[in-house]
Structures are given as C-alpha cells and as structure tokens.
N, C-alpha and C positions, 0 to 999 in steps of 0.2 A: 335263082336256085338251079343247081346243076341237075341233069337227068339222073334219076336213081334207077338201078336195074331191079329186076323182080326179086332177087335175093335180098337186096337192101330193103325193099318194100315189105317183104315178109318179116324181116328182122325187126323193122320199125313197128309193124303190127304186133309182133310177139311181145315187144317191150311194153306197148300200150295196153294190150289185153291181159298181160300177166297178173296185174293187180298187186304184186308184191315188189319190194325193192324201193328205191328212192323216188319220192314224188318229183324231185328235181329232174331226174332222168326221164320219168314218164312225161312230164310237161315239155321237156325239150324235144323228145321224140314226137310228141303230138304236133309241135310247131313245125318240125321238119316235114312230117308227113302231109300236113295241111298245105304247106308251101309247095311240095312236090305235086300235089293234086291241083295246083293252080289258084289257090285261095290268095287274095291280096293280103299284104302285110297288115293293113289296118283292121281287116276282119279277123285275122289270126290273133292279133293283140286283144281284140274285143272278146273273142271266144276263150282265150287263155288267161284273161284278166291281168294283162301286163301291158307294157308300153311298146310302141312301134319300134323304138330303138333296141329294146331287149330282143324282140323277135328277129330283127336284122342281125344282131350280134350272134344269136344262136344259129341262124342259117349260114352266116359267114363262117363261123367256127366249124360247122358241119362240113361245109364245102372244102375247107382247108384241112381238117383233121379227121374227118369221117366219124365213125361211131365212138372213138375215144373222146370226142368233144361232148357227148351226151352225159358222160359220167362225171359227177362233181369231183374236184380235186381239193378236198378240204385239207388245210394245213394247220389251222388253229394255233394262234398265239406265237409268242416269241420262241425262236429256236433255243434248245438247251445250250447252256454255256459250258457245262461240265459233262464229261462222260460218266457213266455209272460207276466205274472204279474210282474216279476222282471224287465223286460225291461220297462214296463209302469211306474213303480215306479221310476226308474232311470231317465227316460225321464221327468216325472213330476217335479222331484227335479231339474234336470238340467235346465229346462225352468223357474223355479221360481227364484225370486230375493233372493240372499243369504243374511243372516243377516250381516250387516257391510257394508264396503265401496265398495268392488269390484262389477262389474256389471256382472260377469260370474263366474261359478263354475269351479274349476279344477276337473279332473276326480277323483283324490284321495279324494277330499273334498266331492264330490257327493257320493262316496262309503261309507265314514264315516257317512254321513247323512242318508243314506238308512238303512232299517231295517235288511238287510242281509249283511253278511261279506265276501261273496265269491269273490267279484270283487277286493278286496284289493290285492290279490296275482297276479292279471292280470293287474294291473295298469301300466301305462306308464307315460312318462314325458309330454305327450300331454295335452293340455288344451281344454276343451269343451267350445266353445264360442256360445252365443246365437245369432241367426240371426233374 
C-alpha cells in the first residue's frame, strides 16, 4: 500500500463515516484505510467479510486509480443495439397496417421497410404481432 497523505486520509474517513451512499464504496474505503494503517491483508479480509484476493484487488486498484477506484462502475447488461430514434421508427412501422393482406408485420419485413439496414443481420424467425 502506498503512503496516503492527510487529505486522502480525511477523505477516506469522510466516506466511511458518512453513512449514506453505496455500501460497495464504503467497504472499499474501509479496506484502503485499514491497509494504510498497517493492518495485514488477512485481517482486513476477516474484518470486511471478504477474501484476501479481493482486498488485494481493492488496494491495487486504489494505488493505480486513486479515489475513482472506490466508486462502482455498474454497466448492467448488454449494450443497446438501436438508438432511441431507430427504436421509435421500428415501433411506428410495426404498429402501422402493412400494405396488403396481413394484419401484422414480420420482424424482417419491418426491417426492410425501415430506413436503416442494421436490424437485418439480427433478425429472427419470430413475428411481431400487434396487440
């Protein structure tokens, strides 16, 4: 663990004492502060109810990235494949009555009708029915 200055120590204490915010941030700040105070990794892991490897990762990340490493970077799930305007266009087409006899669009036909061509490679055999 690198040496932390007084400002960093106060900031870590502020994060720990605040009581609001992310539990993940609080626990990471606690690990870093305990390490800076000279506590061994095994004892930090025991106190924070985590593994030695996790404590080492948190300390390594703090040494490399500073306080940014304390805050979780949730991304959640697969990235969107269509922009909001593209989704609105597809929805508008799918809800409209197709020219001809059928009362609903297939996904492939909706893609062909839309102005962009990206959805053709992701099409499936499913049919989009109006409700």
